[in-house]
N, C-alpha and C positions, 0 to 999 in steps of 0.2 A: 701554294703564294704567286700571285700574278706577279709578272715580270714588272709593273708599272710600282707596285707594292715595295717589292724588293728593291727599287732606286732607289723610292723614298728612304727606306729602310738605309740605306746604304749612304745616302747624301747626309742623311741624319747624327751618320755614325761619326763619317768623316768630318763634319761641322763641330762635332763633339770633340775628336780628336785632334782637332786645328786650335781650339778653344774659342771658337767664334762666339762674338757676344751680340753681335748685330748684322743686318743683312741688309744690302742694297738691291733694289728690287730694279734691274734699270731696262728702258725701251726706248725706242727713237720717236720722236713726234712726227707731223708731215714734211717736214725740213729739214730732218736729218738731224734733231737738235738731241743730245741725250738728256732723259729725264728720268728721275728715280723717288722712289718708294723706300724710306728706312723702317725696317719693321726689327723689334726686338728676336734673338733666336726661339725662344718659346713660341713664335707665333709662324716659324719657319716650317713646321708639321701640315698647318692647315692652310699655308699659303702652296705649299706642292701638290695638298689633296684638294681643295676647295679653290684656291684662289685669291689674291687679296683684292677690296673691292675697292676703285678710285673715279673721280666724277672727270667722265671724261669730254664733258662741255668746258674745263677751264684748258684743256690743252688745244694747242695749236693745233685747226683743222681735222680736229677729231668730232663726237657726237654734237648734235643739238642737244639742249636743255633736258627735250622730252625724252631724248635716249640717253643720257648721261652717265648710267650704270654700266658701266665695265671692270674690267676682272683681269688682274695682271698673276699669268701661271709662269712659274719659272722651267726656264732647258734648263735641264738637269745637266746636260753636257757641258752649259758653261761656266759651271760650280769656279770659283776661286776666290782665297783668299787675298785681299785688296795690299800688295806690298809694302805703301806707304804705310796706311791707316789702322794703327794701334795702340791710340792712344785711347783709354779708357775702355780697353777691348778690342779687340782684331773683329776685321768687319769682312763677309763673303760677300762676293757678289754674282749675282744672275744675269743674263738677258730672259729678257721675259717674252712670251705671245699673248696676244690681247684676245677675250672673247668677252660675248655677250651675256647677260645674265640668263640666257637661254639654254647658255652652254656653249652657241656654233660659236667658230671664229668670228673676229669683227672685220667686217670687210675693210673697212678703213686702216687695217695696221699694216705699215709699210713690211715689214715683216712678212706678213699673209701674201701681198701681191710677190712678194721675189716667192714665195714658196710654191703660189699657183702656177706661175712661169716655169720652175725649174720643175714643176707634175707633169707640165704638158709636155717639157722635153722627153721627162721619164718615158712619158706614154708611146714615145716617138723613137727610143733606145738611145737616148743622149743623158749624156753626163755633162753639164757645163759648170767650167771651170774658169777662175780669173786670176789674175795675179796685178793687183792696184800697186803703184808706185806713188805713195802721197806727200808732198811738198807743202814746207811751212815753215813762215818767220821767228826767228826767238828775235824778241824786241827788248829795251831795258824799260822795266815794268813805269820806273817815277818820271820819267822823263816825259817833257811837257807837249812836246809833239808826238810822240805814241807809238813813233815809228823811226826812232835810234836802235839801228842795228848794233848787237852785239859783237860783230867783228865788221872786220873790211874784205874779208876773203873772195874766194871764188871758186870756179866751178871744179870739185875735187882737191882746193886747198886745204893744207892742213887747220886744224881747227884750234883756235883758243885754249889755252889749259881749262878756263873756266867752262865755253862749250864742250870741248873732249867730255869731260867730268860729267856733264848734265848729260852728253849724248850716249854715257854708257848706263848712268841711272834708266835712262827710258829703257835702253837695250834690255838689261838687267829686268825691270819692270816688268816690260813683254813678255820676258820668256817664262815666269809666273804665270803672265797668263794662259800660259801653252803656246804662242805666236813667237814664232822659231824668227829671227830676223834674219835676212841671206846678207844686208847689208847697210851701210850707214855710210852717209858721206855728202859734203857743202856743194850747196848746188850754184849755180852762177849769181843770184843777187847775194850781195854784203849781207850775213845772219841768216841765210834761205838754207834749209837741208831736207832730204831726201831720208827717208826709214822704209825700206824694203822687206815683204815679208814672204813667207813661203806661197808658191802656189794652191791654191786646193777646190774644192768644189765652190759654188760662187754664194749660197748662203752662211758658210764658215767663213768665206771671205769678209761677207758685208757684216758679219758680228766682231771679226779681227779688225775690220779699220773704222768701225764705232768705236771699240774700245784700244785704239792706237791713239784716234784722235783724243777722245779722252785720258786718255794718259800721259801724253804728252802735255797738254793743257796744266793738269795737274803736278808733272814735275816742274814744268817751267815756273808756275807759281811756288812750289815750294823752295824755287831757289832766286826768287825774288825779280822772275823775269816773265814777260808776256808772250803765250806763244797766239798764232795766228794762223787760220787756215784760208784766211781772204782769197779770192783771187789772183788782185792785184793792190798791194797796199800801197806801194811807193810807185809814184808815176816815174817811166821814162826805165826802170828796173825790170827784171825777170818778173813774170807771175808764178803763180804755184799751181800748178797742174796736177792732174791724178789720171795718168795715164794707167790705160787697164789693156794689160794680155790677157786674150780669152782664145779658148778651144772647146772645141767638144769631146769629147770620147763615147768610144761604145760602154754602155751601162752593163754590158757581160763579161764583153772580154778585155775591159779598159785597155782598149789601143784608140791613139790618137785619130780621130778621125777627118784633119785637118790635113794630114799626111800624103802625099803623095812622092814616091820617090824617080818618078816619069817625069815629071814637071817641072818647068824652069826655076820655077819659085819655092816647089816642094809641097805646093797647095793641093790639094783634093776639088774635085767638083763641088761636095758638100762645102767647103772652106769657100770657094769664089761665088755661090750661091748666097753664104753667109755675109759675106764683102757685100754682095749687092745688095742684099736688104737691108743690112746698114747704111748705107750710102743712100736707098731711097726714103728711108725714114729719118736722115738723123734732122732735117731741119725741123720734123716735126717734135721728135723727141729731146731735142738739144736745148727745150726750157727746164728740161729735168737733171741733163748734166750739166749744163751750164745755169744755174739757176736766179742767180740775182743780177741786177743792175750792173752790180758789178764785175762782173764774169766776164761781160762783154770789151771792157775794156782791155783784157787780156788777152782775146783773139782778137790781134792787129799784128799786120804786119813785121817782122823783124827781129820777134822774139821767139820763135820755134813754138809758138799757137797756130795750129792750125788754122787757117781761115776758108782756103779752098777746099771744094767734096774731091779730093782724089786720092789716091791707094798707088803706095810704093814698097821697094823693099827696102835701100837706106836711105832714100829721102826724107829727112825728118820735117820738110813742111809740108810733108802731106799727111791727111786726114787720118787716113789706116796705114799706118806701116807694118811691113813683113819682116821682123827681127831674124838674123841670122844666129843661128845658136851653136857655138863652138862645140864638137864632139859628142852632141846629143841626136844620137840615130832615132829617126822616123819620129822627129818631134817635130812641130807646128805649130805657131800658134799668131792670131792678130792681135797686132795693139793701136786701139781707138786712142785717138790723142788729144781729143776736146775736151772729156769731162775737165773737173775742178774741183777740188777736195771740200766745198761747198753746199754738193749736193749729198741728197739723201743716198746711202748707198744701197739699199734696199731699192729703192724705183731708180736707181741708174741702173743696176743690173739687170732688174726686170725687165724695161724697154730695150736695153740691148739683146739680151733675149731673142726676146718678141721678133724684134725686128730681125735678126739673123733668123729665125725659124722660118718668119713670112717670105725671106729671099729661097729658103731651101724648097718649103711647100710649091713656091711657084715657080722654081727653078730659074731664077735669073741670074741672069751674067751681068759682071760687074765691067765698064768700059776699060780700054788699057790703061795698064799703069802709066803713072808719070813720072819720070825719074829726074826730071830737071828741077830746078831749085824755082817753083810755080810764081815764088814772089817776084820773079826776075821778067814774067809775062806779063805783056800788055795787055790793052781789050781785045784785039785782034788774034794774039794766040789763045786766048782763054777763049773765046768765042769759038774758032777754030776745033776746039779740042773739047767742046761741049765741057766748060769745067762752070760747074756752080759753085756758090758760097753762102757759108753757114748766114744764120741771119747776126744782122750788126747790131741789135738791142735786146734787152729782154720782149720787149713789147714785138718785134717780129718776131721773138721765136715763140711768145705767148700766140701769136695769131695764126702761125701755122699747127702749133700743137691741137687747138680747140678741134681743128678741120681734118685730123690724122682720126679715122677710123681705128686702127691698130691702137695708138695712144687710149682712144676711148675703152676699148675691150681689155687693156691691160690692167688701167689703173678702175676702170668702172665709173659710169658718170656721176654716178655722187661725190668720189673721191677727186674727182678730174674737177668738177664744178669749186670745190672746197679749193681746190691747187690754185685755178683760176683767178679765184676770187684775191684770195692771199697774195697773190704776183702780183695783179694790175692794182691793186692798194700799193704795193711796193711802188710800184711805178707810177703813180698818180702824186704820192707821197717825192719822190726825185723829182719829176717833173717844174715841180712848184719852187722846188729849193734854189734857193741864190746863192753861187757857191763861191771862194774865194778867188776863183780863176775867174768868173765875170766879173766881180770888183776888180781884179787889178787889170784886165782888159779892156771896162767900159766904161768906168765911172766917171778916171779923168780924162777921155775922149770926148764923152759925148755930154 
């Protein structure tokens, strides 16, 4: 019996033992929003062997009408019984890969884009690991303002009994999904939290991040609250980031390839070139990492979000930071601090990896580290240190993106065209919107 047939039999047996009656087949659209198709368990065997048809033309950024026949095929390693959904029978969840009617992978599937980048790294002998730190706000659901926080706490403050209970429920649910949370704590903003989970292979981590966002929103909803991963939901308060720790490992020995005991920062030549590659392409990949109009209201001075393209060790104003890991021998990570949790994790990790690999291939060398607080630099200081800045708006980011060969190669010209069209439309909608700030600022004055 083939291994695939064995896996199907094992999953069918597991679903039966778990008394599963329904199956949620989940996938990510181009923007990173979770989509799902629900089937009864009697259809599970067919889904595992043949896939489940759906109309791809109805999903944001997917196929055109004449190419609309797409199929969902569950990844058996992502099977899990949804912990909160047992009414009228238990539901199991799979994350799916997308295929065309000819049996080939769908090139517009974000998960496929990351798999391609990971395969490229694998052929070079590298394994790409990531550890994201997603932040989010919890708001009271029935408040007219939509942004009334559940508490008034700050960084590492004790949670209220209500939010403490919700966080425990979130972490318990994530553990059922085989996501081991390392820590959860109150962030800087009132009602803002972070849930960190174990460092792992990039595809697994992207799956986990998608699951975490889905879980947080569902648990909040069940408790009469609204969870948002929006980058900057409240003016003047901390935005929500998605700092991503990264490293390359030797695919055979599993040694950390970023570590060098003899270097000041404990970084290897590979690590330096990886950093240089990301710094070179960061303006072009920013439209993937920070994908909304609102994202650029987080990327301003004064809120620990990076603005300047620099790297350092302890300096939290830097775009890239090298954390010091107490007690962890022969280990090094590179933390990219500009992404926010509205990004599609599959596309984000793909362009981050490709940028780093480009730096390695070309033996790029980053500029000197900037350990001073860059926010205190004036224009002369920035010029003298050759410090560039991130795009200041989604429009600027899109302009950089469409001219970068690495982005075109990573996404493919068709997917890039769709992404640019969706995001340009978003910018055009924002451009003609008259905001409450404009009314307050100009209505009585003029």
